[in-house]
N, C-alpha and C positions, 0 to 999 in steps of 0.2 A: 398479161395478167387478166385482162377482160375475158379472154378465152378460158383461162383456168377457172375464173369465177363462174362462168356459164356452165362449165363441166360440174363444178361443185353443186350449183343450183339444180342441175338436171339429176345428179346423183341423189340429192336430198328428196327431190320430187319422186324419184323411183322408189326410194325407201319408204316414203310416206304412203305412196300408192299401194305398195306391198303390204304394209301394216294394216291399212284400211281394209284391203281385200281379205287379209287373214281374220280381221275382226268380224267381217260380214259372214265368212264361213263359220266362224266360231258362234256367232249369233244364231245362224241357221241350225247349228248342231246343239246349242246349249239346251239341256233338258229342263223341263218344268220341274219344280220341286213341290213337295207336299205343301198344300196351302195351310195357313194358320187356321185355328178354329173358326174365326169370324168369316173367313173366305169360304170354307167348306159349308158353313151354315147358310151362306147366301144362295147356294144351289141345293139346299135341303139335305145336307149330309152332316154327320157327326164326326169330327176329327178324332175324337177319342176312340171311336169304334174302328176307324180306318187304321189307327195306330196298332191294332191287333194283327194286321196283315204281316208286317215284318216280324213281329213276335212269333207268329205261327210258322213263317218261313224258316226262322232260326231253329224251331223245333224239328222241322223236316230235315234240316242240315244235321242236327244232332242225331236224328234217327238214321242217318246215312242214306237218305232217299235222294238227296241232291247235294251238289257242291255249293251252289249259290243260286240266286234268283233276282230278277228285276220284275217289279210289279207296278202296274199303272192303272189308275181308275180316273175316268173323266165323266163329268156330267154337265149338260147344258154348255158345251164348248169349253169348259174349264177343267184343267187337270187338278184334281183335289188330292191325288196321292201318286207319288213316284218315288220308289225306294229300291235300293240295291242292298242285298245282304250276301254274306258268304264270300266264296272265292270263284274267280273265273278260271284259275289255274292253281290247283292244290299243290302240286309239286314245287312250284316256284313261289308259292305264297302270294300270288297276284290277286288282289281283291276284285270282287265284282263291283262295277260302277254303273251309274244310271245310263251311261252311254256305251256300255259293253255291246259288242256286236254278236248276234246269234244267227246260226243257220236256222231259218224258219221253215224249211222244207215245204210241206203242202199248203202253208199259209200263202204261198206264191200263187196258188190257183185263182183266188178271187181277183188278184191283180191282173192276171192274164185275161180273165173273163171281162174285166173292165176295159181292157184294151180292145177286145173284140167288139164291145158295145160302142166304143168311140167310133169305130169304123162303120158300125151300123147307123149311128147317128148321122154320119156323113154320106149315107146312101151308097157306100161302097160294097156292102154285103148285107145279108139278112141271116138271122140265126136259123131261119127255115130253109136256107139254101142247101142243096146237096153238097157234101164235102167234095165230091168228085168234080164239081164246077171249078174248084180252085186247085185241087190236087188230083190229076188224072189217074194216078196210081191206085186210087180207091174205086175206080170204075169196075174193076174185076174182083173186088173183095167178095168173099163167100163164106158160108157156113161149112162145117165139116161135110155135110151131105148135099151141098148145092148152093145156088145163089139165094140170098135173103129176099123175102117178099117186100120188105120195106127198104127204101133208100136211106142210107145214113146221112143225117143232116148235122149242121153245126150245133143245133139244139141238143141232139143226142150226145154229141161230144161233151157239151157243157153240163149235162145232167147225169153223166155216167150211165146212160142207157143205150150206148151205141153197140155194145157187144165186143168192142175192140179189147184185146188183151195184150199182154206183154209187159216188159219192164218199163218203169217210169224214168229210168236213167237215160240220158241222152247219148247219142253217138257223137262222132266228130263234127257233124253239122245237123241242123234240124231236118234238112232235106234227106240226109241219110237215115235219120231216126224214123221219119214217117214212112220211108220206103220199106224199112224192116217191119214196121207195124202193119202196113197194108198187105204184106205177104202172108200174114198169119190168119188162120181161120177165125171167124167171129165166134165168140163163146155162146151167143144166143141171138135170136131175132131182134133187130134194132127196135127199141121202144117197148119190149115185152117185159123187161125186168131191170133192176138196178144192180150194178156191180162196179165198184171202184176201179178206175181205169186210167190209162194215159191219154184220155181224150183231150185234156187241156194242152198236152204236148203237141197234138195235131193242130189245135187252135193256134199255137205259137207259130207253126209253119204257115198257116193260112194268113196270119198277120203279116208275115214277111212277104208273101206273094201279093197280097192286096195293097199293102202300103208302099212296097218298093224299098223298105228299110229292113235292116236286120231286126229281129225280135227285140233284142236288148236295147238297141238304139231307140226303137219306137217307145218302149217303156220309159226310157230315160227322158226323152224330149216331151212326151205327152202326159206323163204322170209324175215321175220323180222330181224333175226340175221345177215344174209349176208348183208342186206341193212342198218344195224345199226339203225333200227326203234325201239329205246329203250323205247319209250313211247306208243307203240301200243300193245293193249291186249284186251281181253274180260272182264277182271276184273282188274280195276286200283288197284295198291297196296295201302294198308292203308296209307303209307307215302305220297302218291300222291293225296289223297282225297282233300287236300287243293288247288290243282291245277285244280280241276274239275270245268268247267263252268256250272252253274246251268241253268235249263230250265225255260223260262218265257212265259206267255200268256197274252192276252189283259185283262186289268182290267175291272170291271163291268161297269165303266163309259166310256170305250173306249178312255180314255185320260191318261191312266197309264198302267203299266205292273205289273203283280204279279207272284209269284212263282207258277209253275205248277208241277203236279205229274209227275215224270220222270220214266216211266215204264222200260226203258232200264237200267237205273242206279239201279232201285230196283231189276230187274231180275239178275243183274250181280252176279254171284256166286251161284244163286238159281236154275238156269236152265242150260241146255246144251248151249255151245257157239253157237250163231246163225249165220250161214253162209250167211243168207240173210240180216242181219243188226245188228250185235251185237258188233261191234268193237268200242273201244275208241282210239283216236289218237290225234296228234298235227298237226299243219300246216306244220311244218318242216319235220316230219316223212312222211306225205302224199306226200310232194314234192319229197322226195327220191324215193318213189314208182313210181310216175309219171315220174320222170326223167329216171328211169330204163326202163320203157315202151317206152319212147321217144327215148331212145338209142337203141331200137330194142332188148331189153331183157338183156342188160349188165349194170353193175355198177362197176366202178373202176376196169375194166379188168376182172370181174367175171361174167360168164354167169349164169343168173337166169332162163331164159326161152328162147326158140329159137326165132329168128327173124321171122320165118315162123309162129310160134304160135301167136306172137304179131300181125302180119298182119291179121291172121284169127280173132282174138278177136276184132280188132279195125276197121274192114271193115264191110260194110253193109251185113247182113245175112238174113234180113227179106223181101227183095224185095220191093214190093209196098204195103205191109201190113201197115195199119195205126197203128202207135205205138208211145209210149212215152207220156209224160205229157205236152209237148209244141209242137206247130205245126212245121213241117219240119224235125222231127227226125226219125231215124230208129234204128235198133238194131244190134249190133255185137254179139259176144259171151260173155255175161255178161257186156257189155259196151253199153251205149247209144252213137249213132253216129249222128252228125248233117249232114243231107242230103241237106236241103235247108235252109240256115240261114235266120231267120226272128224273129221279136219280141225280146224276151229275148236273142236269139242267133244271132241276126242280125249282130253283129259286129264280129262274129267268122268266120273262114274260113270253107268252105265245107270240111267235113272229120274230123273236130274236134271231139274228143271223151272224155267221162268222165262219171260222175254220180253224182247225188245229194243225199241228205239224208232227212228224214222226219222232222228233226229239223232245216232245213235251210242250213246245210253245203253243199258246192259245191266244186267239183274238176274236172277241165277240162284241156285237152292238145290240143293245136293247133299246129299240126305238120308242117303246112305250114310256120308259123311264128316262130316255135321252142319255143313256149311259154307254160308256166304252170300257171294256175289260181287256187288258193285255197282260199275259203271263209269259215271262221269258225264262225258261230253264233249258238245260242241255243234258239229256240222259237217254239211255237205251237199255233194253232188257228188263224193264219194269212192268211189262204188260201194256194194255191198251192206253195209249197216251191221251186219248180223248176222255177217258173215264177215270182219270187219276184223282186220288183224294186231294192232291195239291190244288188242282183246278177247282174241285168242288168247294173246298173250304175257302179258297181265295174269293170266289164268287159269292159265297154265302156271307162272308164278313162285309164285303162291299155293299151288298143289298141291305144288310142289317144296318149299315151306316145311314141309310135313308130313313129307316124306321126310328133311328135314334135322334133325329134332328127335326125341329119344326120346319115344315115345308115353306119355301119362299120362292117367288118368281123373280127375285132380283137377279141381276147378272153381274158378273165380275169383269174387271178390265184384263184379267189374266186369262187369255184364251189360247187355244191350240192354233198355231199359225205355221 
């Protein structure tokens, strides 16, 4: 009987431990909700203006521009707006939720850049090192008419000034991917111009060589786990597939939307993790990453990357070179930087930094206002995803919410953690 009692006690303890563990994971995943008016006012924002964001998103849904959206606004470490509207899966009438998972495509690039800077902080590499120091296959890289005058550096990779061309989709391994890229002629002399490229993919392979870990494991252990980004990965877990927002394109009549082929979702698990654009994430997870960067590389007292590295990444590195997909932008190390706000960036402060994704997702940090903007949608075939009216109006409303509230330097207990 005593033995049976011990078995029962052990079983109860196991169940209790499992429940507690599940609660911890749920707490890590639990999204912040829109703050009440009093909380928004504490960080100098008007809740009534922020309420226009979901209203406008519903209008975009009615106009058949999107199936649904998740929007997040944070200021001074507090999430003041997080809303989900519409549907993640139209055919099955599955609603969008604040923890819906999105393919964030090129929003992966700043995360890869941060991983590179972590290694620089540790003295294991320098962004001014030649790429061939770590990847010998780049020793023989050349232009169409001969060898380049400049040696390709990691800095060139991170600023899209390397001249490397080719697909940003990964092969079966990162090693194989960079071997393919290294065999292709450079498009231009390194450092002479800006052209969007798979440079961050090459950085992913450098991370593997220098750290001795696989690229995705390095990100998991050095960025995602410390920041409690529990829903960010290159391959969504089978249990999370019902949280995946599906991709939509314009219908044949241009008055509807229809399901599109989602190459990133199809690639997941079939190819190597793509450092240029392979991640899946949620609005709340991305806000945690951006808040760490806005904090100068710290989160909850834990240093992820140095303040000096954050400054390097988020300040202009491309001089007067024409760069980016919308006017007035420049490039840092893996990050787009707003030089001269205009058009879709007209409401943002000079020095705002971030990145968009091919499927319409956007994530931007305005350090002057201490604001974070995260827009999560999934669409293709609607033109330049960085210049969409959806992005522009989302940002405009969020900034107007500051103007609508008396400014205050009070802080709230509800923070991004």
